[in-house]
MARKEKE-593994 format. One record per residue (C-alpha): residue in one letter; x, y, z. Coordinates in nm, 3 decimals, m for minus. Example, Ala and Ser with C-alpha at 12.3 -4.5 7.8 and 13.67 -1.06 7.14 Angstrom:
BEGIN
atom type a; x 1.230; y m0.450; z 0.780 .
atom type s; x 1.367; y m0.106; z 0.714 .
//
This chain:
BEGIN
atom type m; x 1.609; y m0.474; z m0.864 .
atom type e; x 1.438; y m0.327; z m0.575 .
atom type l; x 1.066; y m0.308; z m0.524 .
atom type v; x 0.954; y m0.019; z m0.303 .
atom type l; x 0.595; y m0.077; z m0.164 .
atom type v; x 0.449; y 0.252; z m0.043 .
atom type r; x 0.131; y 0.258; z 0.156 .
atom type h; x m0.097; y 0.538; z 0.056 .
atom type a; x m0.111; y 0.845; z 0.266 .
atom type l; x m0.401; y 0.915; z 0.509 .
atom type p; x m0.739; y 0.957; z 0.320 .
atom type v; x m1.058; y 1.121; z 0.430 .
atom type r; x m1.313; y 0.912; z 0.621 .
atom type v; x m1.617; y 0.787; z 0.431 .
atom type d; x m1.875; y 0.625; z 0.661 .
atom type a; x m2.099; y 0.538; z 0.376 .
atom type t; x m2.129; y 0.640; z 0.016 .
atom type e; x m2.449; y 0.809; z m0.099 .
atom type h; x m2.480; y 0.589; z m0.407 .
atom type g; x m2.410; y 0.268; z m0.216 .
atom type g; x m2.119; y 0.185; z m0.436 .
atom type p; x m1.756; y 0.143; z m0.343 .
atom type a; x m1.592; y 0.424; z m0.137 .
atom type d; x m1.293; y 0.574; z m0.312 .
atom type p; x m1.175; y 0.856; z m0.089 .
atom type g; x m0.901; y 1.095; z m0.171 .
atom type l; x m0.643; y 1.221; z 0.067 .
atom type s; x m0.698; y 1.433; z 0.372 .
atom type d; x m0.486; y 1.742; z 0.443 .
atom type v; x m0.249; y 1.549; z 0.657 .
atom type g; x m0.240; y 1.280; z 0.384 .
atom type w; x m0.124; y 1.535; z 0.129 .
atom type q; x 0.145; y 1.644; z 0.364 .
atom type q; x 0.258; y 1.276; z 0.402 .
atom type a; x 0.265; y 1.226; z 0.033 .
atom type v; x 0.511; y 1.516; z m0.014 .
atom type r; x 0.728; y 1.362; z 0.249 .
atom type i; x 0.790; y 1.056; z 0.042 .
atom type l; x 1.007; y 1.272; z m0.189 .
atom type e; x 1.233; y 1.311; z 0.121 .
atom type a; x 1.233; y 0.931; z 0.183 .
atom type l; x 1.333; y 0.851; z m0.175 .
atom type a; x 1.565; y 1.148; z m0.227 .
atom type l; x 1.875; y 0.937; z m0.250 .
atom type d; x 1.717; y 0.659; z m0.465 .
atom type e; x 1.733; y 0.631; z m0.840 .
atom type v; x 1.363; y 0.550; z m0.920 .
atom type t; x 1.303; y 0.411; z m1.266 .
atom type h; x 0.933; y 0.290; z m1.273 .
atom type l; x 0.625; y 0.398; z m1.099 .
atom type y; x 0.303; y 0.194; z m1.043 .
atom type s; x m0.020; y 0.246; z m0.853 .
atom type s; x m0.334; y 0.086; z m0.745 .
atom type p; x m0.642; y 0.240; z m0.922 .
atom type a; x m0.765; y 0.369; z m0.584 .
atom type a; x m0.778; y 0.754; z m0.561 .
atom type r; x m0.587; y 0.759; z m0.229 .
atom type a; x m0.302; y 0.573; z m0.403 .
atom type l; x m0.295; y 0.774; z m0.716 .
atom type e; x m0.300; y 1.102; z m0.518 .
atom type t; x m0.015; y 0.970; z m0.299 .
atom type a; x 0.183; y 0.919; z m0.613 .
atom type e; x 0.130; y 1.266; z m0.740 .
atom type p; x 0.424; y 1.451; z m0.585 .
atom type l; x 0.678; y 1.186; z m0.697 .
atom type v; x 0.532; y 1.171; z m1.044 .
atom type a; x 0.551; y 1.545; z m1.075 .
atom type k; x 0.919; y 1.544; z m0.955 .
atom type l; x 1.043; y 1.262; z m1.173 .
atom type a; x 0.832; y 1.312; z m1.475 .
atom type l; x 0.796; y 0.937; z m1.508 .
atom type p; x 0.488; y 0.773; z m1.637 .
atom type l; x 0.263; y 0.620; z m1.375 .
atom type e; x 0.124; y 0.281; z m1.459 .
atom type v; x m0.211; y 0.180; z m1.296 .
atom type d; x m0.218; y m0.192; z m1.208 .
atom type e; x m0.543; y m0.346; z m1.087 .
atom type g; x m0.333; y m0.611; z m0.911 .
atom type l; x m0.224; y m0.359; z m0.658 .
atom type g; x m0.578; y m0.286; z m0.540 .
atom type e; x m0.693; y m0.361; z m0.181 .
atom type f; x m0.918; y m0.634; z m0.066 .
atom type d; x m1.179; y m0.366; z 0.045 .
atom type r; x m1.207; y m0.209; z m0.289 .
atom type e; x m1.588; y m0.288; z m0.317 .
atom type h; x m1.668; y m0.161; z 0.039 .
atom type a; x m1.903; y 0.134; z 0.059 .
atom type s; x m1.707; y 0.283; z 0.348 .
atom type y; x m1.349; y 0.375; z 0.441 .
atom type v; x m1.251; y 0.444; z 0.794 .
atom type p; x m0.879; y 0.498; z 0.877 .
atom type v; x m0.751; y 0.212; z 1.087 .
atom type e; x m0.645; y 0.440; z 1.374 .
atom type e; x m1.009; y 0.549; z 1.406 .
atom type l; x m1.129; y 0.192; z 1.402 .
atom type r; x m0.897; y 0.123; z 1.685 .
atom type a; x m0.991; y 0.437; z 1.883 .
atom type e; x m1.356; y 0.350; z 1.845 .
atom type n; x m1.312; y m0.011; z 1.945 .
atom type d; x m1.476; y m0.098; z 1.617 .
atom type p; x m1.544; y m0.473; z 1.555 .
atom type r; x m1.371; y m0.423; z 1.225 .
atom type w; x m1.043; y m0.335; z 1.408 .
atom type h; x m1.069; y m0.659; z 1.599 .
atom type a; x m1.121; y m0.857; z 1.280 .
atom type l; x m0.806; y m0.702; z 1.131 .
atom type v; x m0.603; y m0.785; z 1.433 .
atom type k; x m0.715; y m1.146; z 1.397 .
atom type g; x m0.599; y m1.145; z 1.032 .
atom type e; x m0.943; y m1.143; z 0.875 .
atom type l; x m1.019; y m0.958; z 0.559 .
atom type l; x m1.328; y m0.787; z 0.712 .
atom type d; x m1.650; y m0.873; z 0.520 .
atom type s; x m1.486; y m0.859; z 0.176 .
atom type g; x m1.594; y m1.213; z 0.085 .
atom type i; x m1.238; y m1.261; z m0.064 .
atom type d; x m1.043; y m1.571; z 0.046 .
atom type p; x m0.719; y m1.446; z 0.204 .
atom type q; x m0.505; y m1.705; z 0.030 .
atom type a; x m0.650; y m1.614; z m0.304 .
atom type f; x m0.599; y m1.250; z m0.239 .
atom type r; x m0.230; y m1.314; z m0.149 .
atom type a; x m0.183; y m1.517; z m0.467 .
atom type g; x m0.331; y m1.235; z m0.682 .
atom type v; x m0.106; y m0.990; z m0.525 .
atom type v; x 0.212; y m1.206; z m0.555 .
atom type q; x 0.126; y m1.264; z m0.921 .
atom type a; x 0.087; y m0.892; z m0.988 .
atom type i; x 0.412; y m0.783; z m0.816 .
atom type e; x 0.610; y m1.070; z m0.961 .
atom type a; x 0.492; y m0.962; z m1.299 .
atom type i; x 0.626; y m0.614; z m1.244 .
atom type a; x 0.956; y m0.753; z m1.123 .
atom type a; x 0.982; y m0.965; z m1.434 .
atom type r; x 0.923; y m0.667; z m1.658 .
atom type h; x 1.204; y m0.462; z m1.494 .
atom type p; x 1.500; y m0.695; z m1.406 .
atom type g; x 1.711; y m0.391; z m1.314 .
atom type g; x 1.633; y m0.052; z m1.149 .
atom type r; x 1.396; y 0.042; z m0.879 .
atom type a; x 1.014; y 0.037; z m0.895 .
atom type v; x 0.796; y 0.234; z m0.663 .
atom type l; x 0.450; y 0.085; z m0.601 .
atom type f; x 0.181; y 0.294; z m0.451 .
atom type t; x m0.047; y 0.055; z m0.279 .
atom type h; x m0.241; y m0.054; z 0.035 .
atom type a; x m0.176; y m0.219; z 0.373 .
atom type g; x m0.332; y m0.552; z 0.279 .
atom type v; x m0.123; y m0.566; z m0.049 .
atom type i; x 0.195; y m0.488; z 0.147 .
atom type n; x 0.115; y m0.750; z 0.413 .
atom type a; x 0.032; y m1.009; z 0.140 .
atom type y; x 0.363; y m0.958; z m0.061 .
atom type a; x 0.600; y m0.894; z 0.230 .
atom type g; x 0.455; y m1.192; z 0.415 .
atom type h; x 0.499; y m1.411; z 0.107 .
atom type v; x 0.869; y m1.308; z 0.087 .
atom type a; x 0.918; y m1.358; z 0.465 .
atom type g; x 0.730; y m1.688; z 0.488 .
atom type q; x 0.461; y m1.558; z 0.705 .
atom type a; x 0.153; y m1.785; z 0.733 .
atom type r; x m0.099; y m1.514; z 0.797 .
atom type v; x m0.191; y m1.269; z 0.517 .
atom type l; x m0.241; y m0.978; z 0.754 .
atom type w; x 0.048; y m0.984; z 1.001 .
atom type f; x 0.163; y m0.636; z 1.057 .
atom type a; x 0.029; y m0.267; z 1.037 .
atom type p; x 0.205; y m0.059; z 0.780 .
atom type a; x 0.180; y 0.316; z 0.854 .
atom type y; x 0.036; y 0.554; z 0.611 .
atom type a; x 0.303; y 0.669; z 0.358 .
atom type s; x 0.543; y 0.401; z 0.492 .
atom type l; x 0.802; y 0.231; z 0.264 .
atom type t; x 0.864; y m0.138; z 0.258 .
atom type r; x 1.157; y m0.254; z 0.034 .
atom type v; x 1.200; y m0.586; z m0.130 .
atom type g; x 1.508; y m0.701; z m0.315 .
atom type a; x 1.433; y m0.895; z m0.626 .
atom type s; x 1.709; y m1.091; z m0.791 .
atom type r; x 1.702; y m1.205; z m1.149 .
atom type d; x 1.732; y m1.572; z m1.030 .
atom type g; x 1.412; y m1.546; z m0.851 .
atom type r; x 1.538; y m1.475; z m0.502 .
atom type r; x 1.343; y m1.230; z m0.292 .
atom type g; x 1.445; y m1.064; z 0.042 .
atom type l; x 1.306; y m0.803; z 0.271 .
atom type v; x 1.535; y m0.494; z 0.273 .
atom type s; x 1.318; y m0.284; z 0.514 .
atom type l; x 0.978; y m0.304; z 0.670 .
atom type n; x 0.748; y m0.003; z 0.744 .
atom type e; x 0.993; y 0.281; z 0.706 .
atom type t; x 0.827; y 0.583; z 0.868 .
atom type g; x 1.104; y 0.826; z 0.965 .
atom type h; x 1.005; y 1.070; z 0.700 .
atom type v; x 0.641; y 1.099; z 0.846 .
atom type r; x 0.675; y 1.018; z 1.197 .
atom type d; x 0.548; y 1.350; z 1.321 .
atom type l; x 0.249; y 1.324; z 1.087 .
atom type l; x 0.126; y 0.987; z 1.215 .
atom type t; x m0.156; y 0.940; z 1.468 .
atom type r; x m0.021; y 0.801; z 1.795 .
//
């Protein structure tokens, strides 16, 4: 089978929630445009299963494809990001532009101040995605998820020591081939041709 890991599209910025609880932003106007472009990226693919992180930005990114294919969307907690309990969400491009310490932490491969052990996070991600692969030995499953999750699973497949090792773009696609005998291989990494004009440079 093929696993297609889609990073959610660009969400709105949340510097701090009023209630002090976790930030769960939806998509920005540009993010909605990016989400629609995913249809173009998958136009030639036969998609058989759809999964999403429970985060609003992932669920909204999935909406155009769900509407087009009329397939059920299964929410999987294992596809959630390491920052799910944070009270803020700042797009990574803005962190970089502002020379924010959080950007430098990400560059060093740190999971910010999440309090989550990186290897434990990776193990949870791998377990969740492998369970999806086991349920669907044929076909193509599209997983709407997050940069950290994509790093963790793609890095596991590629044998990367660091959990955070590359920067998936918003609405990018990363494909992993999953054989029935347990073999895994990266088919593509960070496909962005469908949204290149909508990404911040």
